[in-house]
C-alpha positions as CSV (number, residue, x, y, z in Angstrom):
1,M,6.2,6.1,-14.7
2,K,4.7,5.6,-11.3
3,N,6.5,4.1,-8.3
4,I,6.3,0.7,-6.8
5,V,6.1,1.1,-3.1
6,Y,7.6,-1.8,-1.2
7,V,6.3,-2.1,2.4
8,E,8.6,-4.3,4.3
9,N,8.2,-3.1,7.9
10,E,5.3,-3.3,10.3
11,C,3.0,-0.3,9.6
12,F,-0.4,1.2,9.5
13,V,-1.5,2.5,6.1
14,G,-4.1,5.2,6.0
15,V,-5.8,7.6,3.6
16,T,-5.2,11.4,3.5
17,K,-6.8,14.0,1.2
18,E,-3.9,13.7,-1.3
19,G,-2.7,10.1,-0.9
20,L,-1.6,7.4,1.5
21,K,0.1,7.7,4.9
22,F,2.5,5.1,6.1
23,S,3.1,5.0,9.9
24,N,5.9,2.6,11.0
25,I,4.7,0.8,14.2
26,K,8.1,0.4,15.8
27,T,9.9,3.7,14.9
28,K,6.8,5.9,14.7
29,E,8.2,7.4,11.5
30,K,5.5,8.6,9.1
31,K,5.6,9.1,5.3
32,C,3.0,10.3,2.9
33,L,2.8,9.7,-0.8
34,T,0.3,11.1,-3.3
35,F,-1.9,8.9,-5.3
36,D,-0.3,10.1,-8.5
37,D,3.1,8.9,-7.4
38,I,2.0,5.3,-6.6
39,G,1.6,2.6,-9.3
40,T,1.7,-0.5,-7.1
41,L,1.8,-1.3,-3.4
42,V,3.8,-4.4,-2.4
43,F,3.1,-5.6,1.2
44,D,5.9,-8.0,2.3
45,N,5.2,-8.0,6.0
46,R,2.4,-9.9,7.7
47,K,2.0,-7.1,10.3
48,C,0.8,-4.3,8.1
49,Y,-2.6,-2.9,8.8
50,L,-4.9,-1.3,6.2
51,S,-8.6,-0.7,6.0
52,E,-11.2,-1.2,3.3
53,R,-10.9,2.5,2.7
54,V,-7.3,2.1,1.6
55,I,-8.2,-0.6,-0.8
56,E,-11.1,1.5,-2.1
57,Y,-8.9,4.5,-2.8
58,C,-6.2,2.4,-4.4
59,I,-8.9,1.0,-6.8
60,L,-10.3,4.5,-7.5
61,N,-6.7,5.8,-8.2
62,H,-5.6,2.7,-10.3
63,I,-3.1,1.5,-7.8
64,G,-2.4,-2.2,-7.8
65,I,-1.9,-4.1,-4.5
66,L,0.4,-7.1,-4.1
67,F,0.5,-9.3,-1.0
68,C,3.5,-11.6,-0.4
69,D,3.7,-14.7,1.7
70,R,6.2,-15.7,4.4
71,S,8.8,-16.6,1.9
72,H,8.5,-13.2,0.2
73,S,6.8,-14.7,-2.9
74,P,3.8,-13.1,-4.5
75,L,0.6,-14.4,-2.9
76,E,-2.3,-12.3,-4.3
77,M,-2.7,-9.3,-6.5
78,I,-5.5,-6.9,-6.5
79,E,-5.6,-5.2,-9.9
80,T,-7.3,-2.0,-10.6
81,T,-9.6,-2.3,-13.6
82,Y,-12.1,0.2,-12.2
83,N,-13.3,2.7,-14.8
């Protein structure tokens, strides 16, 4: 079973060769996760920055993306139906 990655802090999300890199804006802490380990990304902070490339790689690797609103409720889901 793949992991649900909950992003609650301000961060930059980027793409590496093997997966996604999460860089915390305030603490400068960096974490990397492989595409195979991620099933869904949940963004619950309005100050997360990601590019079209992150969305593209999530779709290619069948990773769902969920965006939450100010009250932490689901707002929009990008499902990965790409074949």
